[in-house]
Structure formats: C-alpha cells, structure tokens
N, C-alpha and C positions, 0 to 999 in steps of 0.2 A: 635139604636146608634152603629156606627162602633167601633171596637176595634183597638187599636194601635198595630201593629205587632211588637213583641219584640223578641229578641234572647233568653231570659231566662224566663221560667215559674216559678210559685211559688214553685213548687217542686224542681226545679233546685237551687233556692236560699236557700231553706231549707237544702238540702243535702250539699251544699257548706258551709253554715254557720256552720253546725254540724261538717264537716270535719276540718274547720279552728279552731273551738272551742276546738277540741279534743287535740290539742298540746299546749294549754295554761293552765296556772294555773286555779284552780277552780274559783277564784275571777275574773280573766280576762275573763274566758270563760263565766261567768254569765254576765259580762259587755257587751261582744260582743252580746250575745243573747238579752239583754235588749235594746242595741242600735239599733239592727235590728227592734225590736218591735216599738221603737220610730220613726225610719224612715218610717215604714209602716203606723203608725198613721198620720204622716205628709203628706202622699200621694206620697212618692217618688216611682218611677217606679222600677220594678224588676231589670232592667239593672243597674240603679243607685245604688240600694241597693247592688247588686252583686259586683260592683266595689268598693264601699265604705267599704264593709266588709273586702275586701282584704287589703286595705290601713290601716284600723284600726287594723286588726290582726297583720300586719307587725310592726306597731307602738308599740303595746303592747308586741310583741315578743322582740323588740329592748330594751324596758325597762326591761323586765324579765331577759334578758341576762346580764344586768348590775346591777341586784339586786335592781331595783327601782320599787315601786308600785305607782299607780296613786295618792294615798293620800299623799305620801312623795315627789312627783315629784316637781322639781324646774325649773325655767326658763333655767338654764344652761343645764339641761337634754334635754329640748325641742330644744335648739339651737344646741346641739350636734347631735340630730336626724336630724334636718334641714340640717346641714352640710353634713351628710352622704347621704341624699337624693339628695342634690344639686350636690354632686360629682359623682353621678352615673346615674342621669336622665337628660333628656333634660329640658330646662327651662319651657316649657309648661306643661310637666308632673310634674315637681317639684311644679309649682304653683298650679296645681290641688290637689296634695297630701297635700300641706300645708293647703288649704282651707277645705279639708275633715277632717283633724285633728283639725282644728279650730272649725269646727262644732261638732266634737266629744267632745272637751273640753267644749263647750257650753252646750252640753247634760249632761256632768258630773256635771257641776255647777248647772243647773236648775233641773235635775231629781234626781241626786244622792247627791246633796248638798255638793259637794266637793269644797273647796276653791282653785280655780286655776286661778284667775284673772290675776296674773302676768305672768303665763305660756301662757294664752290666748293672752295677749297683746304682748308677745314675738314673735308671728307668724306674719310675714309680707309677703304679696304677692310680689314675685320678679317682677321687671319691665320687661314686655314683649315687644319685638320688633315686632310690628304688621306687618305680611306678608300679602300683598294683594292677595286674591285668583285669580287664573287663570280663565278667562272667555272665552266663545265662542261668536262670533258675530252670529246674526240670520242667515245670509247666510251660515256660517259654520255649524250651527245646521241642516239646511235643507240639506246641502251636506252630512253630516254624516248619516242622516236618509235615504237618497237615496242609501247609500252604505251598509246598513244593509240588510241581506238576508231575514230573517223571518219577516212575518207580525206582529207577536207578539212583536218581538224585536224593529221593527220600531215604533209600537204604544207605547211601554214602554218608549223609548227614547223621542219621541215627546211629550207625555202627561206629563212626568216628567218636560220637559222644559216649555211647555205652561202653566201648572198650577203653576209652581214654588214650587210644594209641596215637602215635605220631603219624602224620600224613604218609611219610615214606614207608612206615611199617604196614599200614593198611594196604597200600598199593602193592606190597610184596606178598599179600595173602593169596593163596591159591585155593581152589575148590576143595582139595584134599585136606586143607587146614580147618575146614568147617565141619563140626559134628552137630547135626540137627537133632533136637529133642522136643517132646510135646510141651513141657513147661520151661525147660532151660536148654539152650543151645550153647556150644562152645566154639570159640575161635582161637586157634593157636597162632601167636605172633612169633614167627621164626626169625624174621629179619629185624633184629633188635640191636640197639647199642649195648644192651646188657646181656641177658640170657633169654632163650625162648620162654614164653609164658602162655598159659591157657586161661582165657578170660570168658566168664559166663555172660550170655546175652539173655536177659529176661524181659525187660521192659519192651524191647522192640523185637522179641522173638517171632511174633506173628508176621511182622514186616519182613524179617530175614527169610522166613519160609516162602513168602510170596515172591521175593526177589530171586531166590534160588530156583523156584519153579519156572520163572520167566527167563532164566539165564540161557543163552544160546548154546552153552556147553556144560549143562548141569551135571552130566555124567562123566565129565573129563576131570580127573583129580589134578591134572597139571595146569588146567586153565586158570586164569586169574579171576578172583572174585569180582574185582572192579577192573574191567578190561578196556582195551582200546576199541574205538568204533570199527577199526579195520579188521581186528581179529581177537577172539577171546583168549588166544595164547600169547597176546602181548598186553602188558599192563597199561592201565590208564596213565597218562603222563601227568607229572606234577603241575605243568602249566595248564592242563585241562581242569584240574581240581581248582587251581587258582582262579580261572575264568568262571567256573561254576559259582564259587563263593562271591566273586565280584558282581555277577549278575543277580545273585540272590540278595546281596546287600542292597543293591539299587531297588529291587522289588519290594523289600520289606521296610526300607527306610532306616536301616541300622547296619553298621559294619559288623559282619561276622566273618570268621576265618577258621580254618581247620584247627589251629592250635588253641583257639578260644574254647573249642569244645573239650579239649584235653584239660584246660584250666577249670572249666565248668564242672566236669565230671569229678576231678580231684577234690574240688571245694565241696561238692554235694556229698561225696563219700566221707570226708572228714566230719562234716556236720552230722552225718548219721552214725558217727562213732567208730569208723574204721581205724584201727591202730596205724600209726605212721609207718612202721616197718612193713606192714602188709600193703599199704598204699604204694610204697616204694617198689615192691615187687610187681604189683598190678600195673603200674605205669612204666616199669622198666627203667627206674631212676637209680643211678649208682650212688649219688650223693644226696644230702639233705637240702641242698640249696633251694630247689623249687618247692620242696615240701614245706620249708619255712615260710615261703611266700603264701602257700595255701593256708597255713596255720594263721598267718596274719589276716587273711581274708575272712576266715571263720571267726576271728576275734570280733568282727563287726556284729556277730550274733549276740554278743554280750549286751550291746546297746539295745537290741530289739527285745531281749529278755527283761531288761530294766523297764522299757516302755510298757511291756505287758503287765508288769507288777503294778503299774499305776493306771491300768485300764486302757492304755493306748494300743491301737492296732499295730501288729508287727508287719514289717514289709513283706515277709514271706513265711507262710506256714509250711512246716515239714511233715504234717500229718498225712496219712494215706487214707484213701477211700477205695471201695471196690466198685468197679463198673457194674451197674444194675443189669446189664445184658450178659456179659461173659465172666464177671467176677475178677477181672484183672485188677491187682492193687495199683492205684494211680495217685500221684501227689495231688493234694488239694489245690484247686485252682487250674487244673489242666482243662483245656477246652474240649478235647476229645479223648476217647479211649485209644491208645496206640495199638491195641490188639484188634478190636473189632470195628473201630472207626465211629462208634456212637458219639453223638454230640452230647456234651455234659453241661451245656449252657441253659437248657430249659429247666423250669422249676420242677417238673416231674421226673427229671432224670438225674437228680442228685444221688451220688453213690452212697453206699452203706459205709459207715465208719469202720476202718480196719482196727481190730483190737490190738493194742500195743503200738499203734502207729504214731 
C-alpha cells in the first residue's frame, strides 16, 4: 500500500502542537491537546491537523485576550472573532477558518459536554464567488512537454496530466505500480484520498517507457517512480515539484502548476464524453463538487459550437489526427507527436484524419 506524500510528519505536528500550547492558559492548552487527539482519532491527515491547530490556537488566544473562556463564551464573542477574521483575510481563507472553528465547537459540545449550540449556530460560511480554474488544452500540454529540457521533468509533467492525479498521489507511486505495455501502460494510484485506482497511459506511453529505461532503479519495484536526487528509494519532495513548476512557469511565460494539469485532464475527458461517475473514479473524487466545476468549464464549448454554426472558427478543435510517422492519434493543433517526437508544424507533415475523431 503506497503512502500519501505529505509535508508534515507526526513529529512535526507534535512539536508544533506543543509550541502552540505553551503560550495558552492551562485549560486552553489541554483543550488544544485533546482536540488534536480527537482529530487524529477521526483520521485527519497530518497536514490538516497542523493547519487546524493553528486556527484553533488563534481562536483560543483571541478569547483569552478578552478574558473569555470557552464555558462562558457567547454568540457575540464568536461574531466579534468572525468580524476580526473577515477584516484581515481573503474570503476563501475566512471560510476555511470559520469551518475549522465550527468543527472545534462541535468537538467541545460532544467530547467536553460544553453547551455551545448558540455559538455553533452563529457561524455561517460566507458566500464564495466561484472562480473557474485555468486549464490547458491537450495541444498546449504536448507543446509544454516538448519545451521541458530534462527527461524526468517531461515525464513528471506528462504523467501528472494524463493520470489527472494529485501531486501527493504521483509522488507516492513506486516502480511496482507501473505496468508497461506496447500501446497502453497502467499506473496504479494506491496513495489516494478515496480508493486505489488503475489509470491507463496512452498519449505519453512512449515517454513513460523512455523514462523507465533511464530510471536508476528500474528493476526495483519498491523504488519511487519520481525519486529524490539523493536516492531512488526516497520520493521526490513536494517542494521540489513546486520549484520545478515555478521555474517552468518563468521559462514559458505562463503560470502552470500540478493541480492545473488535473483540472485540464478532467475538462478534456468531459469534453470527449466521459460520464461523470467514471470521471469521479478516475480522479479519485468522493464528491461531485469539483466535477460540477469541470462541467461548468465544458459549458464554454456551447459558445464555440454556436460560433461554428455561423462559420466562425472555434477556439479549440477536439478532432484527432494520426502522426504520419508512427500512427499515434494526436489532438489537432499539437506541435509534435508525443510518441516519436516528429514536428507537425511543416506543411508536409500534417497527420491523417482519425475516423470518428
């Protein structure tokens, strides 16, 4: 079973919790410790516990500074804290903090038997204006892959896109989770928020083969697919992935990040007709929340179809052509073939139209 790659280990959470608790009153310090134990029992990740501890600490500090303890807290105290957060944080951050404290109050009522129902009801999530994520078309993905210098960088970008996996999920993939095939390879995502899933790799199958051949521990099933520079038995760090995308963004003049590839893949699959339930499985999504966002994104295609009815050029064609060299199906507009690397920009190298594409 692969493990989810996280920023914070248990020891990190413990040290942070103890540091936060040290500047609270004895009662509030005990509550913070007990709340962390409660979060751990509920199976919250180290990263989530780390973040929630800070929010709860700040809430308890706010009450202490005003001479209020949790037993005597009133709805007006909660509303004043909410106003202070709303005046200093972005709406999305404000919403997250409100929900963390609502969860903390629920803990106090259920575990500590403190009567705080009115305070609990006083917390309302602010209305968020949904911002649609930026996405890349598949030809743009292929173009960016062709501009990345290192084979490891190419493979990381390509596999993040084609699997639609989260950064932490891909960093948890080991060599034994990869099944290579001539036409289709498979990567099993074991370290998932939902359930393990097996994802086909077709578009960048050739690149995956090349990367596996170059891997320093290609015969070791326990080695990480994307490994640390110091050892193939250690995973590449999340911060290294972040730095890779930062440098790549500067080079191409457009901000790209790992989760953008997940959004892009989901949007492309919906446009190609994948049913929403199957997409939820492929992405490891437990709820429809993000699927609804992708449906909204694909709704933009309606505008393009109307334009085409009146003879106007659509922003992106979804037809496929075959590479004239190796026969790989490729989205119209791709600059190169992702399998053999042939340039598709010259007049003589236009691919053959794929039937039904």
